[in-house]
N, C-alpha and C positions, 0 to 999 in steps of 0.2 A: 167854542163857537168861532168861526172864521169871519173876519171882516173882508169887505171887497171894495176895491177902488176901480174907477174907470179911467182909462187913459185914451185920449184922442190922438190919432196919428193918421197920416195920409195913407190912403188905401194902397198906393203903389209901393209903400215901404216894404211890406212883407214880400211883395212880388219881386222887388229889386234885390232883396236878400235871398230870393229863391226858396221861400218858406211858405208852408201852408199856414193858415190863420192860427190854428192851435199850436203848431210848432213855434210860431212867432211869439205867441203869448207866453209859452213856457220859457222861451229864451229870455224874454224881458223879465220874467220873474227871477230866473237864475242870475241875470246881470245885476238886478237890483239888490238881491240878497248878498251876492259876492261883494258888491261895492260897499254895502253897509258893514260887512265883515272887515273889508280892507281898511275902512275908515275907523275901525275899532268901536263901532256903534253897537254891534251884536257879537256874541261869542260864536266860535265854530260849532259848539254844541247846539245853540239855538238855530244857526243857519242850516245845519244838517237836518234838524227836526222840521223846519219850515219847508225845506226842499224834499223831505222824505227820503233822505240819503243816509247811508251809514258813514262813519267817520272817514274811512278809506276813500269812498266814492267822492266825498266832499273835498278831500285833499287833491284828488285827481281833477276835480272840476276847477278848483282855484288855480291849479297848475296850468290848466288849459287857457285860463284867462290871464296868465302871467302874474298872479298874485301870490306873494310869499306867505307861507304859514307862519313864519317868524315876523314879529311886529317890532323889531328893534329899529330905532331911528338912527343909531350910530353904532360903530364897532365898540366904542367905549361902554355903551349901555349893555351890549351883549357880553363883553368880557367881565363886567361888573356882576352880572347875573350868574355867569359861569363860576366866578370866584366865590360867590355866596351860596352856591348850590350844595 
């Protein structure tokens, strides 16, 4: 079962972005899910499932929004993980 939320926004916002209403709604969903992924709140697997994308398409989407697939906060953290792999 899917839950639904309603977001109020100025009517001219979609127009300003040169998007049809459905296109704007889809874009807002993508942005929300990508941001939740970026913040580490959801996994890439869950994000892909919510957006109905395969893993490769999700990676392309986050790249479009300049979000890294790697969630390392520092080079030291990355090197430590590589050392322990």
